[in-house]
C-alpha positions in Angstrom: 105.9 170.1 139.0 97.3 171.3 132.3 93.6 171.4 130.2 90.8 173.9 130.1 87.9 174.1 127.4 89.2 176.6 124.7 91.8 175.8 122.0 93.8 179.1 123.3 94.2 178.2 127.0 95.0 174.9 125.9 97.9 175.9 124.0 98.6 178.2 126.9 98.5 176.0 129.7 100.6 173.2 127.3 103.5 175.6 126.8 103.6 176.9 130.9 102.4 174.0 133.3 103.6 170.3 132.5 101.3 169.4 129.2 103.5 170.0 126.3 105.6 166.9 125.3 109.4 167.1 125.3 111.5 165.8 122.3 115.1 164.5 123.0 117.7 165.6 121.0 120.3 162.3 120.8 122.2 164.1 118.2 124.1 166.5 120.3 125.0 163.0 123.2 128.4 163.3 123.7 129.1 160.2 124.9 126.6 156.9 125.9 125.4 156.9 129.7 126.8 153.3 129.1 130.5 154.4 128.6 130.5 156.9 131.4 133.6 157.4 133.9 132.5 159.9 135.8 130.6 158.9 139.2 129.8 161.7 141.9 130.8 162.1 145.8 129.0 162.7 148.9 130.9 166.4 148.6 130.4 166.4 145.2 126.5 166.8 146.1 127.1 169.4 148.3 129.5 170.7 145.7 126.6 170.9 143.2 123.9 172.6 145.3 126.5 175.5 146.4 126.8 176.4 143.0 123.2 176.0 142.1 123.0 178.5 144.7 125.1 181.0 143.6 123.8 181.4 140.2 120.2 181.3 141.6 120.0 181.9 145.1 118.6 186.0 146.3 119.9 185.9 149.7 118.3 190.0 149.8 114.6 188.0 148.0 115.8 184.4 150.0 113.9 182.8 146.5 115.4 181.8 144.0 115.9 183.6 140.3 114.6 182.3 137.4 117.6 182.5 135.2 121.1 183.0 136.0 121.2 186.5 134.4 119.4 187.4 138.3 116.4 189.5 137.2 113.3 187.7 138.0 112.3 185.5 140.5 111.3 181.7 139.3 107.5 180.8 139.6 105.9 180.3 143.5 105.0 176.9 142.8 108.6 175.9 141.6 110.7 178.2 145.0 108.7 175.5 147.1 110.4 173.0 144.9 113.8 174.0 145.9 113.1 174.5 149.7 112.6 170.6 149.4 115.8 170.2 147.6 117.9 172.7 150.4 115.5 169.8 153.2 117.5 167.6 151.7 120.8 168.7 152.2 120.1 169.5 155.6 118.8 166.2 156.5 121.7 164.5 154.2 124.6 167.0 155.9 123.4 168.2 158.7 125.0 171.5 158.4 123.6 174.4 159.8 123.4 176.3 157.1 120.8 174.7 155.6 118.6 174.7 158.3 119.1 178.6 158.5 118.2 178.1 155.2 114.8 176.4 155.4 114.0 179.1 157.3 115.5 182.0 155.1 113.0 180.9 152.7 110.1 180.5 154.1 110.7 184.3 155.1 111.2 185.3 151.1 108.2 183.3 150.1 106.0 185.2 153.6 107.5 188.7 151.9 106.3 187.7 148.3 103.3 185.6 148.2 100.8 187.9 150.2 102.2 186.2 154.3 100.8 182.1 152.2 97.3 184.6 152.0 95.7 181.3 150.3 92.5 184.1 149.5 94.7 186.1 147.5 93.6 185.5 144.1 96.1 187.7 142.7 99.3 185.7 144.2 97.8 182.0 143.8 95.5 181.5 140.4 95.8 177.7 140.6 94.9 174.7 143.3 98.3 173.2 142.3 100.7 176.0 143.2 98.9 176.0 146.9 99.0 172.2 147.5 103.0 172.3 146.7 103.6 175.2 149.7 101.4 172.9 151.4 103.7 169.9 151.3 106.9 171.6 151.6 105.3 173.5 154.9 104.4 170.5 156.9 108.2 168.8 156.0 109.9 171.8 157.2 107.4 172.2 160.1 108.9 167.7 160.7 112.1 168.8 160.6 112.2 172.3 162.6 108.7 171.5 164.7 107.9 175.1 163.5 104.7 175.1 164.8 104.1 178.2 161.9 104.8 176.6 159.5 102.4 173.4 160.7 99.8 176.0 160.9 100.1 177.6 157.2 99.9 173.7 156.1 96.6 172.7 157.2 95.4 176.3 156.7 96.7 175.7 152.4 95.2 172.4 152.5 91.9 173.5 154.0 91.7 176.0 151.3 92.4 174.0 148.6 90.4 171.0 149.3 86.7 173.5 150.2 87.6 174.8 146.8 89.0 172.2 144.4 87.6 169.0 145.4 84.3 167.9 143.6 81.8 165.9 146.2 79.7 165.0 143.8 82.0 162.9 141.3 85.2 163.0 143.0 88.6 164.1 142.5 90.4 167.3 142.9 90.3 170.2 140.3 93.1 172.3 139.8 92.3 175.6 138.6 89.8 177.7 139.6 87.7 177.8 136.9 87.1 173.7 137.3 88.2 173.3 134.3 89.8 170.0 134.6 90.7 167.9 136.9 94.6 167.2 136.6 97.4 164.4 138.2 99.1 167.6 139.7 96.6 168.4 142.1 94.5 165.4 142.4 98.1 162.6 143.8 100.0 165.5 145.6 96.4 165.7 147.7 97.5 162.3 148.5 101.3 163.1 149.9 99.9 166.6 151.5 96.6 164.3 153.2 99.8 162.3 154.0 102.0 163.9 155.4 99.6 166.0 157.7 98.0 162.4 158.9 101.6 161.7 160.6 102.0 165.0 162.2 98.6 165.5 163.8 97.4 162.0 163.7 93.6 163.8 162.5 92.4 160.5 161.1 90.4 163.0 158.5 93.7 163.2 156.8 94.4 159.9 156.1 90.7 159.4 155.0 90.7 162.5 152.4 94.2 160.6 151.2 92.4 157.3 150.5 90.0 159.1 149.2 91.5 161.3 146.8 94.3 157.9 145.2 91.3 155.9 144.6 89.5 158.7 142.7 92.9 158.7 141.3 93.5 155.6 140.8 90.2 154.5 138.7 90.4 158.1 136.4 94.4 158.8 135.5 95.8 155.6 136.5 96.7 153.0 133.5 96.9 149.9 136.0 98.4 147.0 133.3 101.0 149.3 132.7 102.4 152.0 135.0 101.3 154.9 133.4 99.8 158.2 134.5 97.5 160.7 132.1 97.9 163.8 132.8 94.6 165.5 133.7 90.5 163.8 133.3 87.9 166.6 131.8 84.5 165.4 132.4 83.6 162.6 130.4 86.2 162.8 127.9 88.7 159.5 128.2 92.0 160.6 130.8 94.1 162.4 128.1 97.6 160.7 129.3 101.0 163.2 128.4 104.4 161.3 129.9 105.5 163.4 132.6 107.8 162.7 135.6 106.5 164.1 138.5 103.0 163.3 137.7 104.8 159.4 137.6 106.7 160.5 140.6 103.3 161.9 142.2 101.6 158.7 141.6 104.4 156.5 143.4 104.9 158.4 146.6 101.3 158.3 147.2 101.4 155.1 146.5 105.0 154.4 149.0 103.4 156.8 151.5 99.8 154.7 151.7 101.2 150.9 151.7 103.3 152.3 154.8 100.7 153.6 156.8 98.2 150.9 155.4 100.4 147.4 154.6 98.4 146.6 151.4 100.1 145.5 148.8 98.3 147.1 145.7 99.5 150.7 146.6 103.2 149.2 146.5 102.6 147.3 143.4 100.7 150.5 141.8 104.2 152.4 142.8 106.4 150.2 141.0 104.1 149.9 138.0 105.0 153.3 137.5 108.3 153.7 138.2 108.9 150.8 136.2 106.8 152.5 133.6 109.5 155.9 133.8 112.5 153.8 133.5 111.4 151.5 130.2 109.1 153.7 128.8 110.1 156.9 129.1 113.8 156.4 129.5 116.6 156.5 126.6 117.8 153.6 125.3 120.5 154.1 127.9 118.2 154.4 131.4 118.1 158.2 130.8 115.4 160.3 131.8 113.5 163.0 129.2 114.7 166.4 129.1 111.8 167.9 130.0 111.7 171.5 130.2 112.0 173.7 126.8 112.7 177.2 128.8 110.0 176.6 130.3 108.8 175.1 134.4 109.2 171.6 133.1 113.0 171.7 134.0 111.9 170.8 137.3 109.8 168.0 136.3 112.3 165.2 137.6 113.2 167.2 141.1 109.6 166.5 142.2 110.2 162.8 140.7 113.7 162.6 142.4 112.4 162.6 146.0 109.2 159.9 145.5 111.7 157.5 143.7 114.1 157.9 147.1 111.5 157.2 149.1 109.6 154.1 146.8 113.8 153.0 147.1 113.8 154.1 151.0 111.1 153.4 152.7 109.9 150.7 150.5 113.3 148.5 150.3 112.9 148.7 146.5 116.5 149.0 145.8 116.5 147.5 142.5 116.0 151.0 140.7 118.7 152.9 142.3 121.7 151.4 139.6 119.4 153.8 136.9 118.9 156.3 139.2 122.2 156.8 140.6 123.1 156.5 135.9 121.1 158.8 136.0 123.3 161.1 138.3 127.0 160.7 137.2 125.0 161.4 133.5 124.6 164.6 134.2 127.3 165.0 136.6 129.4 163.9 133.8 127.9 166.5 131.6 127.8 169.2 134.0 129.0 173.2 132.9 132.5 172.6 134.6 133.3 176.3 134.6 130.0 176.8 136.5 129.5 173.7 138.2 125.9 173.5 137.0 123.7 170.9 135.4 121.2 170.7 132.4 118.3 169.4 132.0 118.9 167.3 129.8 121.1 165.1 131.3 122.9 163.2 128.1 124.0 166.1 127.1 127.1 168.9 128.0 125.8 171.4 129.9 125.0 174.8 128.0 128.1 177.6 129.2 124.8 180.1 128.1 122.2 181.1 130.2 120.5 178.8 132.1 116.9 178.3 133.9 117.2 177.3 137.8 113.9 174.9 136.6 116.9 172.9 134.2 119.2 173.5 136.5 117.6 171.9 139.2 117.1 168.5 139.0 120.0 167.2 139.4 120.8 168.8 142.2 117.8 167.6 144.0 118.8 163.8 142.7 122.4 164.3 143.9 120.6 165.6 147.7 118.8 162.0 147.9 120.8 158.9 146.0 123.7 157.7 147.4 126.5 157.9 145.1 
């Protein structure tokens, strides 16, 4: 799962919200990814999720801890990403335990985050935090039929649209100060609008999705390469920072609009963004960037996984499967076998000490989505 006007806030936001580059450490590689003999199985996808839950899930709070020390809960927006992983597991297995966890995590968020009161500016202080939950609430409704999930998804979307959308110049602001328009709010807004459109059949959601996608393509998308900019501030040029979640949400937004409209340009955009991630952001063995040097960036590839799966499954682009499977096989091979935990850098052995839920989550998410 940004930028402000001042240098101080720029530094802070880059550190904690996903705009600092992550250096790939290739010196610690165990073996070349291409030499991997380990291939995960369906059963191991469940094993990996159960291990993740054992080490990070709080049965008391019904949310996830930040680290294996199990002291503090993880950040508000990443809980929505973890919730989506549980939904993936339920759809993969049909296991009633995971269906119950869908409801339990909703309850945990309700207790922890002011009853999903979107107007509470102590709990909710940037727009994309809300929008990640809007997406997940809409999906939880689709899976369970719970009408309250849909109600909260709609009110959350309306609240963000009301204050984040720029009616003069277009696009969505990422924070309450309106300091910049970032990929992490614009593309998720398209995805949320499309999910709500599919549920409600209300044409206004489709109209808003097309509107924001059009602005994003013009301001955040490099048409020649498929590279997605992290942010756009005023009249400044787009700020290009390579993050897998931005590539992923751009792919998801494009695929959803392609499915609805049949317009080839959307699919072409998604393929361009996927190719850029594979060819320019991955290492020589095709392994995705580590992302997340002890910060929430560790969760970014879990978001990328979801929307790459959409490109493969919904848009029929199966050419990406070997690449994605190689990433998961590499992460699984390098797991901490004692705890069955994987790491944000798939290409090195997972740490055996303290580890964050963020950095342990993405390979687990991949395993729920990408067939072995």
